[in-house]
GUMINU-161501 format. One line per 4 residues: for each residue x, y, z of C-alpha. Coordinates in steps of 0.5 Angstrom, whole numbers, plus 500, padded with zeros to 3 digits. Example, Ala and Ser with C-alpha at 12.3 -4.5 7.8 and 13.67 -1.06 7.14 Angstrom:
2
525:491:516 | 527:498:514
END
This chain:
209
124:669:301 | 119:675:299 | 118:681:303 | 115:680:310
108:679:312 | 106:685:317 | 103:681:323 | 110:678:324
114:684:325 | 120:687:329 | 119:688:329 | 120:690:331
128:689:329 | 127:685:326 | 122:684:325 | 123:682:321
119:690:321 | 118:690:320 | 113:686:325 | 114:678:319
111:673:315 | 114:666:314 | 118:664:308 | 113:661:303
108:659:309 | 113:654:312 | 115:653:319 | 122:653:322
127:658:324 | 128:663:318 | 132:669:317 | 128:675:315
127:682:314 | 123:687:319 | 118:692:316 | 112:693:320
111:700:324 | 109:700:331 | 105:705:334 | 108:705:341
112:701:346 | 113:698:353 | 117:693:355 | 121:690:361
128:687:360 | 133:683:364 | 140:680:364 | 146:684:362
151:685:356 | 157:688:354 | 159:695:354 | 159:700:348
156:706:345 | 150:707:341 | 147:713:337 | 143:717:341
136:714:341 | 130:718:337 | 125:713:339 | 118:716:341
117:709:344 | 118:707:351 | 125:704:352 | 126:698:356
131:700:362 | 136:694:363 | 143:693:367 | 148:699:365
152:694:360 | 146:692:356 | 143:699:355 | 147:702:349
145:696:345 | 137:696:347 | 137:704:346 | 140:703:339
135:698:337 | 129:702:340 | 132:708:336 | 132:704:330
125:701:331 | 122:708:331 | 126:710:325 | 123:704:322
116:706:324 | 116:712:321 | 119:710:314 | 114:704:313
109:709:314 | 112:713:308 | 117:709:304 | 117:714:298
120:719:303 | 125:715:307 | 132:717:307 | 135:710:307
142:712:308 | 140:713:315 | 139:706:316 | 146:705:317
147:708:323 | 143:703:326 | 144:697:322 | 149:693:319
150:686:315 | 144:682:313 | 139:686:317 | 142:693:313
142:689:306 | 135:686:307 | 131:692:310 | 134:697:305
132:692:300 | 125:692:303 | 124:699:303 | 126:700:296
121:695:294 | 116:698:297 | 117:705:294 | 117:702:287
111:698:288 | 107:704:292 | 106:701:298 | 106:703:305
104:701:312 | 098:703:316 | 095:701:323 | 098:699:330
104:695:329 | 107:690:334 | 109:692:341 | 116:690:342
117:685:348 | 125:685:349 | 130:681:354 | 137:680:353
138:673:351 | 146:672:351 | 152:677:351 | 157:673:347
163:678:348 | 164:685:349 | 162:687:342 | 156:682:341
149:682:344 | 143:678:342 | 136:680:344 | 130:676:344
123:679:342 | 116:676:342 | 112:682:340 | 105:683:342
101:683:336 | 095:689:336 | 088:686:336 | 085:693:335
087:697:328 | 092:692:326 | 098:693:322 | 096:693:314
100:694:308 | 096:698:303 | 097:701:296 | 098:709:297
095:711:291 | 088:707:291 | 088:706:299 | 086:699:298
089:694:303 | 093:688:301 | 090:681:302 | 093:678:309
095:671:309 | 092:667:315 | 098:664:318 | 099:657:322
101:657:327 | 099:664:328 | 104:670:330 | 107:672:334
114:669:333 | 120:669:337 | 125:674:334 | 133:673:335
136:680:334 | 144:680:334 | 147:687:336 | 154:688:334
159:694:336 | 161:697:329 | 165:703:329 | 163:704:336
156:704:335 | 151:698:337 | 148:696:330 | 143:690:329
146:686:324 | 142:679:324 | 134:678:325 | 132:670:325
125:669:326 | 122:662:329 | 116:661:326 | 115:654:328
111:656:334 | 107:662:337 | 111:665:342 | 109:668:349
112:673:353
END
């Protein structure tokens, strides 16, 4: 499973991204990385989840407000989304050690690998990335919350991956069905902090907010 296509994000979160592409162009539910970088965010979220603490949000995007029990998980995800946005625009100078403040398990391993690959290949993202559209899908326990994200894909100045040295954009693959795709983002309490642990993307159909 290669690095994600920018049109499918995160995102956000994942995304993943990083906004994401289907494995080999096949349809179905896939677990993928998240790399694309959004330019802003505004979402509405409902439902409740478990209590817990999280890193102080560093997001420059609009953070959804939910029931108090769910807010720490949302805050942590949006803080990661902001960090991911900055890193995807300049992977060569990204401090990947900071990702462990917001990620754990599969999500951490995959996203670190994605950024390392981008850095080695001299690649980065530019343009306007998908805007997260989040809701709390499930709260399995006081230590697990699953967020559903159907990101809004930008139609103006869309996100693209490019070669930093030449400035040439990489070819984008036309996907069928087209994005956005529904993401299931598993947030877990890890050491007293809410962290994104798993990203699953259903690329079998286009999602609607």
